[in-house]
C-alpha positions in Angstrom: -118.7 82.6 -15.5 -120.8 84.7 -18.2 -119.6 87.4 -20.4 -120.4 91.2 -19.4 -121.3 93.3 -22.0 -120.9 96.5 -19.9 -117.4 95.6 -19.1 -116.8 95.0 -22.6 -118.3 98.1 -23.6 -115.9 100.3 -21.4 -113.0 98.4 -22.8 -113.5 99.7 -26.4 -111.9 103.2 -26.7 -112.6 105.8 -29.5 -109.2 104.9 -31.4 -109.9 101.0 -30.9 -113.4 101.4 -31.9 -112.6 103.1 -35.0 -109.5 100.8 -36.0 -111.5 97.5 -35.2 -115.3 98.4 -36.2 -115.2 96.7 -39.4 -114.2 93.5 -38.1 -114.4 93.4 -34.2 -118.2 94.5 -34.3 -118.7 92.8 -37.3 -117.5 89.4 -35.9 -119.6 90.0 -32.6 -122.5 90.5 -34.9 -121.7 87.4 -37.0 -121.2 85.2 -33.7 -124.4 86.5 -32.1 -126.5 85.9 -35.0 -125.0 82.4 -35.5 -125.5 81.5 -31.8 -126.8 84.4 -29.6 -125.9 82.0 -26.6 -122.2 82.5 -27.7 -121.6 85.7 -26.1 -123.1 84.7 -23.0 -121.0 81.7 -22.3 -117.3 82.5 -21.7 -115.2 84.4 -19.2 -114.3 87.9 -19.9 -110.6 88.9 -20.5 -108.5 89.0 -17.4 -111.2 87.3 -15.1 -109.8 84.4 -13.3 -111.7 81.2 -14.7 -114.2 79.4 -12.4 -116.2 76.6 -12.6 -118.6 76.1 -15.6 -122.1 76.5 -14.3 -124.2 75.4 -17.3 -127.1 77.5 -19.3 -130.2 75.7 -17.5 -130.0 78.3 -14.7 -132.7 77.4 -12.9 -133.4 73.8 -13.9 -136.5 73.0 -15.7 -137.5 70.5 -13.2 -136.3 69.1 -9.9 -132.9 67.7 -10.3 -133.3 63.7 -9.3 -129.8 62.7 -11.0 -126.9 65.2 -10.6 -124.7 62.8 -12.4 -124.8 60.0 -14.8 -122.6 56.6 -14.9 -123.0 55.0 -18.5 -122.3 51.6 -18.5 -122.1 50.7 -22.1 -121.6 47.0 -23.3 -120.0 48.0 -26.8 -121.2 45.0 -29.5 -124.6 44.7 -28.5 -125.4 42.1 -25.9 -128.1 39.5 -26.4 -131.2 40.5 -24.9 -132.6 37.0 -25.3 -129.4 35.5 -22.9 -130.0 38.4 -20.2 -132.9 39.9 -19.3 -135.7 38.6 -22.0 -136.5 35.2 -21.5 -138.6 33.7 -24.2 -140.1 30.2 -23.6 -141.7 30.0 -27.1 -138.6 30.9 -28.7 -137.0 27.9 -26.8 -139.8 25.5 -28.3 -139.0 26.7 -32.1 -135.2 26.4 -31.5 -133.6 25.0 -34.7 -136.9 25.2 -36.8 -137.6 27.7 -39.3 -138.5 31.3 -37.9 -142.0 32.4 -38.6 -142.1 34.7 -41.9 -144.9 36.7 -40.2 -142.4 38.5 -37.9 -139.7 39.2 -40.6 -141.5 40.1 -44.0 -140.8 43.1 -45.0 -138.3 43.7 -42.3 -134.6 45.3 -42.1 -132.2 42.7 -41.3 -128.1 42.9 -41.2 -126.2 40.2 -42.7 -129.4 37.5 -42.4 -130.8 38.8 -45.6 -131.7 36.6 -48.0 -130.8 33.3 -46.1 -133.0 31.0 -44.6 -133.9 32.0 -41.0 -133.8 29.5 -38.0 -135.1 30.3 -34.5 -132.3 30.0 -31.7 -133.5 29.6 -28.4 -131.3 30.9 -25.5 -128.6 28.7 -24.4 -129.0 29.8 -20.5 -131.3 29.3 -18.2 -133.1 32.2 -16.2 -134.2 32.8 -12.9 -136.4 35.3 -10.8 -134.8 37.3 -8.4 -136.0 39.8 -5.5 -139.5 40.6 -4.5 -139.7 42.2 -7.7 -139.7 38.7 -9.6 -137.3 40.0 -12.3 -136.4 37.5 -14.8 -132.5 37.6 -15.2 -130.5 34.9 -16.9 -128.0 32.5 -15.1 -125.0 34.6 -16.8 -125.8 37.7 -14.5 -126.1 36.1 -10.7 -124.7 39.3 -9.5 -127.1 41.7 -11.3 -129.8 39.3 -10.5 -129.1 40.1 -6.3 -129.6 43.7 -7.1 -133.0 43.2 -9.0 -135.1 45.1 -6.4 -132.8 48.2 -7.5 -133.2 47.8 -11.1 -135.6 49.1 -13.7 -135.5 46.6 -16.5 -136.4 48.2 -20.0 -137.2 45.4 -22.2 -138.4 47.7 -25.1 -135.7 49.8 -26.3 -135.3 50.2 -29.9 -133.0 52.0 -32.4 -132.6 53.1 -36.1 -129.1 51.9 -36.9 -128.1 48.5 -37.6 -124.4 48.7 -37.6 -122.0 49.4 -34.9 -120.7 52.6 -35.4 -123.7 54.5 -36.4 -125.7 52.6 -33.9 -123.0 53.9 -31.3 -123.3 57.4 -32.5 -127.1 57.1 -32.3 -127.3 55.9 -28.8 -124.7 59.0 -27.5 -125.5 61.7 -30.0 -129.4 61.0 -31.2 -128.0 61.2 -34.7 -125.8 59.3 -37.2 -124.5 62.6 -38.9 -120.8 63.3 -37.7 -120.1 66.4 -35.8 -123.3 66.1 -33.2 -122.4 66.6 -29.5 -122.6 63.5 -27.4 -125.1 63.1 -24.7 -122.5 63.6 -22.0 -121.5 66.9 -23.6 -124.9 68.2 -23.7 -125.5 67.3 -19.9 -122.4 69.2 -19.1 -123.3 71.9 -21.3 -126.7 72.0 -19.8 -125.9 71.7 -15.9 -122.4 72.7 -15.8 -119.7 70.9 -13.8 -119.3 70.0 -10.2 -115.6 69.4 -10.2 -113.0 72.0 -9.7 -110.1 69.7 -10.3 -111.5 67.2 -12.7 -113.5 67.2 -16.1 -117.0 67.2 -16.1 -117.0 64.1 -18.5 -114.6 61.2 -18.2 -114.5 58.4 -20.7 -112.9 54.5 -19.7 -112.5 51.7 -21.9 -111.9 48.1 -21.5 -111.8 44.7 -23.5 -112.5 41.0 -23.0 -110.2 38.3 -23.5 -112.9 36.6 -25.5 -114.1 37.5 -29.1 -116.5 40.2 -29.8 -114.5 43.3 -29.2 -115.6 46.2 -31.6 -113.3 49.6 -32.1 -114.9 52.4 -30.3 -114.3 55.8 -32.1 -113.4 58.7 -30.0 -116.2 60.9 -32.0 -118.8 58.8 -29.6 -117.8 61.3 -26.8 -117.2 64.4 -28.9 -118.5 67.9 -28.2 -119.4 68.1 -31.7 -120.5 71.7 -32.7 -120.4 72.5 -28.9 -117.3 74.4 -27.5 -114.6 71.8 -27.0 -114.7 72.4 -23.1 -117.7 70.1 -23.3 -116.2 67.1 -24.8 -115.4 63.7 -23.2 -111.8 63.2 -22.0 -110.7 59.6 -22.0 -108.9 58.4 -19.2 -106.4 55.2 -19.4 -107.8 52.3 -17.6 -104.4 50.6 -17.5 -101.4 52.5 -15.6 -101.6 56.1 -15.4 -104.8 57.3 -16.1 -103.6 60.8 -17.4 -100.2 60.9 -19.5 -97.6 63.3 -18.6 -100.0 64.8 -15.6 -96.6 65.6 -13.6 -94.3 68.0 -14.0 -91.0 67.4 -16.1 -87.9 66.7 -13.9 -86.4 69.7 -12.7 -89.5 71.9 -12.9 -91.3 72.7 -9.6 -95.1 73.5 -8.9 -94.5 77.4 -8.6 -92.6 77.2 -12.1 -95.3 75.4 -13.6 -97.8 77.9 -12.1 -95.9 80.8 -13.6 -95.8 78.8 -17.1 -99.7 78.6 -17.0 -100.1 82.0 -15.9 -98.1 83.6 -18.7 -100.0 81.3 -21.3 -103.4 82.4 -20.2 -102.4 85.9 -20.2 -101.4 85.6 -23.9 -104.1 84.0 -24.5 -106.4 86.7 -22.9 -104.9 89.3 -25.0 -106.0 87.2 -27.8 -109.3 86.8 -26.3 -109.7 90.6 -25.8 -109.3 90.9 -29.8 -112.0 88.4 -30.9 -114.9 86.2 -29.7 -113.6 82.8 -29.9 -115.2 79.9 -27.7 -112.2 78.0 -28.4 -109.6 80.4 -27.0 -111.6 80.5 -23.6 -111.3 76.8 -23.6 -107.7 76.8 -23.7 -107.4 79.4 -21.1 -110.0 76.6 -18.9 -108.2 73.6 -19.9 -104.7 75.0 -18.7 -106.2 75.7 -15.6 -107.7 72.4 -15.2 -104.8 70.7 -16.4 -102.4 72.3 -13.6 -105.1 71.3 -11.0 -105.5 67.9 -12.1 -101.5 67.4 -11.2 -102.9 66.8 -7.8 -106.4 65.4 -8.0 -105.6 62.5 -10.5 -102.9 60.9 -8.5 -105.6 61.0 -5.5 -108.2 59.9 -7.6 -106.1 56.7 -8.8 -104.7 55.7 -5.4 -106.6 52.9 -4.6 -104.8 52.1 -1.2 -107.4 53.7 0.7 -110.1 51.3 -0.4 -110.7 48.2 1.7 -109.8 44.8 0.6 -113.6 44.0 1.2 -114.5 46.7 -1.4 -111.9 45.4 -3.8 -113.1 41.8 -3.5 -117.1 43.2 -4.2 -115.9 44.5 -7.3 -113.5 41.5 -8.3 -110.7 44.1 -8.6 -107.3 42.0 -8.9 -105.2 45.1 -9.4 -106.1 48.4 -9.2 -105.7 50.0 -12.9 -105.3 46.5 -14.6 -107.8 47.9 -17.1 -110.4 45.6 -16.4 -113.8 46.6 -16.3 -114.2 45.8 -12.6 -111.1 48.4 -11.7 -113.0 50.9 -14.0 -116.3 50.3 -12.0 -114.5 51.3 -8.6 -112.9 54.6 -10.3 -115.9 55.4 -11.7 -117.5 55.5 -8.2 -114.3 57.7 -7.0 -115.2 59.8 -9.8 -118.7 60.1 -9.1 -117.7 61.2 -5.4 -115.6 63.9 -6.9 -118.3 65.3 -8.8 -117.9 64.2 -12.2 -120.9 65.1 -14.1 -120.7 62.1 -16.8 -119.0 59.0 -16.6 -118.9 56.4 -19.5 -117.6 52.9 -19.3 -117.3 51.0 -22.5 -116.6 47.3 -22.3 -116.0 46.3 -25.9 -117.1 42.6 -25.5 -120.6 41.9 -27.2 -120.3 41.5 -30.9 -121.3 37.6 -31.1 -121.9 36.6 -34.5 -120.6 33.3 -34.0 -119.5 31.3 -30.6 -121.7 33.0 -28.5 -122.3 30.0 -26.0 -118.1 30.3 -25.7 -117.9 34.1 -25.7 -120.9 35.6 -24.0 -120.1 33.9 -20.6 -116.7 35.3 -20.5 -118.3 38.9 -21.3 -120.6 38.5 -18.5 -118.1 37.5 -16.0 -116.2 40.5 -17.1 -119.1 42.9 -15.7 -121.6 41.1 -14.0 -120.0 41.4 -10.3 -118.4 44.8 -10.9 -121.8 46.4 -12.2 -123.7 45.2 -9.2 -120.8 45.9 -6.8 -121.0 49.9 -8.1 -124.7 49.7 -7.5 -124.6 48.4 -4.0 -121.5 50.6 -3.0 -123.2 53.8 -4.4 -126.2 52.9 -2.4 -124.1 52.4 1.1 -122.5 55.9 0.6 -125.9 57.4 0.0 -124.8 58.2 -3.8 -127.3 56.2 -5.5 -130.3 58.3 -4.7 -128.7 61.2 -7.1 -126.8 58.8 -9.4 -128.4 57.7 -12.8 -126.6 54.7 -14.0 -127.5 53.0 -17.3 -126.5 49.7 -18.4 -126.6 48.3 -22.1 -125.6 48.5 -25.4 -126.2 50.0 -28.8 -128.4 47.4 -30.0 -129.7 43.8 -29.4 -129.2 40.5 -31.1 -131.6 38.6 -33.5 -133.7 35.7 -32.4 -132.6 33.9 -35.5 -129.4 32.3 -35.3 -126.4 33.2 -37.4 -124.2 30.0 -37.3 -123.1 29.7 -33.8 -124.0 33.1 -32.8 -126.7 35.9 -33.5 -126.6 39.3 -35.6 -127.6 42.6 -34.8 -131.1 43.6 -34.2 -132.7 46.9 -33.7 -136.4 46.2 -33.1 -135.9 45.2 -29.4 -133.2 45.1 -27.0 -133.0 45.1 -23.2 -131.0 47.7 -20.7 -131.1 48.3 -17.2 -131.5 51.8 -15.2 -130.7 52.2 -11.5 -130.8 55.1 -9.2 -131.1 58.8 -9.9 -134.8 59.2 -9.7 -135.8 56.0 -11.5 -138.5 53.6 -10.3 -136.7 50.3 -8.6 -137.8 46.9 -9.1 -140.0 47.2 -12.3 -140.0 45.8 -15.7 -140.8 48.2 -18.2 -141.9 47.3 -21.9 -142.5 44.1 -23.3 -141.4 42.2 -26.4 -143.7 39.5 -28.6 -143.3 35.8 -27.9 -140.1 35.6 -29.7 -138.4 38.6 -28.7 -138.4 40.1 -32.2 -140.0 43.5 -31.9 -141.2 45.7 -29.0 -145.0 45.7 -28.0 -146.9 48.9 -28.9 -148.5 48.9 -25.2 -147.7 52.4 -23.9 -144.3 51.2 -22.6 -142.0 51.0 -26.0 -139.0 53.3 -25.5 -137.2 54.8 -28.6 -133.2 55.7 -27.9 -134.8 59.3 -28.3 -137.4 58.5 -25.4 -134.5 57.3 -23.4 -132.4 60.5 -24.0 -135.9 62.6 -23.0 -136.1 60.6 -19.8 -132.5 61.0 -18.7 -132.7 64.6 -19.5 -135.7 64.9 -17.1 -134.0 62.9 -14.2 -131.1 65.5 -14.6 -133.7 68.6 -14.4 -133.8 69.6 -17.8 -136.6 69.7 -20.6 -135.1 67.9 -23.3 -137.0 70.4 -25.7 -135.7 73.5 -24.3 -132.2 72.5 -24.0 -130.8 73.7 -27.6 -127.6 75.2 -29.3 -128.0 77.3 -32.6 -125.7 75.9 -35.2 -125.7 76.9 -39.1 -129.1 78.8 -38.5 -130.8 76.0 -36.7 -131.5 75.3 -33.0 -130.2 71.6 -32.1 -130.9 69.3 -29.3 -130.0 66.0 -28.0 -133.4 64.4 -29.2 -133.4 66.5 -32.5 -137.3 67.0 -33.0 -138.3 63.5 -31.4 -138.6 62.1 -28.1 -141.1 61.5 -24.9 -140.3 61.3 -21.5 -141.1 57.2 -20.3 -142.8 58.5 -17.0 -143.5 54.9 -16.1 -140.0 54.5 -15.1 -140.0 57.7 -12.6 -140.0 57.1 -9.0 
């Protein structure tokens, strides 16, 4: 609901005006100068909170994707053992890597060391009518090849995990910038009354390669905190303390929430502060979640065939498979942005042992999610993004591969994406993307995602510290070749 200037003006009498003019009007003027949209973005005092409708009204483009599910393979899976087969690299295995590729290039921990080519340790097959080449580690994903748009030319700017995650999520390595989920929720608004619009789940592999994930990756940054991602627990209760304390009935809880919000409303009438309105909205949401969350996490209505298709052994066991099924249930309930992190892909050593385990963790459930959404008619307006924060080097690092920013692979599905295509290419050794008109920077990925969601990435901005910020900063072009 928007701020009503007329109602605000009528609420200020002569005595209040004289008493507060030095601070109240000055504060309003300052807030408006810092961010003109602030005064329009919040609920008037005393009004019942309503679902956030977004600032992009009407949408800049037809909305193809109403929601996004980001399957984040944290740690950087090797594109050379997943979606980018390089026969020439196989031929050069264990031989010196050609200097012409690496001279003057940024490397991570391989700097000033002898570089040897490392061929893929797995085979590849062509799948579907599209003939997409996918490694033997991902047979289930191969089975849905004709629903996928595989991007082989993605590249980034950050070579270490935390800043690379930040760049993938926010388009910047500067702390305090909003994540893409927050931008999307701010722009389009929420579709669910009973759940947060941006939810995060995490899981970890039993193998090596688990990288820590910072909560700043789903932060709202300088946007009001009502737009930040909310982490649900993957194991056990999804939300701690969601039920009432013993002896507190629902009507009593309702009275407590109303009284707290009444007091917050008094404070909100005294100043323009988005965080007060956030508190009011979040108390209301938390109250409604007391009934919505238990229903969300109750898998009893899911058929055994569905559980088997995802590979769920036990609902709520903390696995990626269980999280994928929960992601489908969140999508059905109107959650705008759903992010699943699987911490399993940092394979500096023992890649031949650990990567197959990581792949088994995610292969079946990722494919099942696509099939399930498609069967329910949800895939056509749900955008799925699968991939990590960077790739791995075509040069070996002991028994593994180092971080690599010059080329890596992801796949997209649904939500207005062209199915059954491969977009972009790398050189014969998988070292660098080719400049063939199908290269894709992370900023381009963000611009394309926003386009599919009906937003012009250049027009969704937020004024902060005297500057208009956006997810793509001053960069980004839409990859029209991936649009259906």
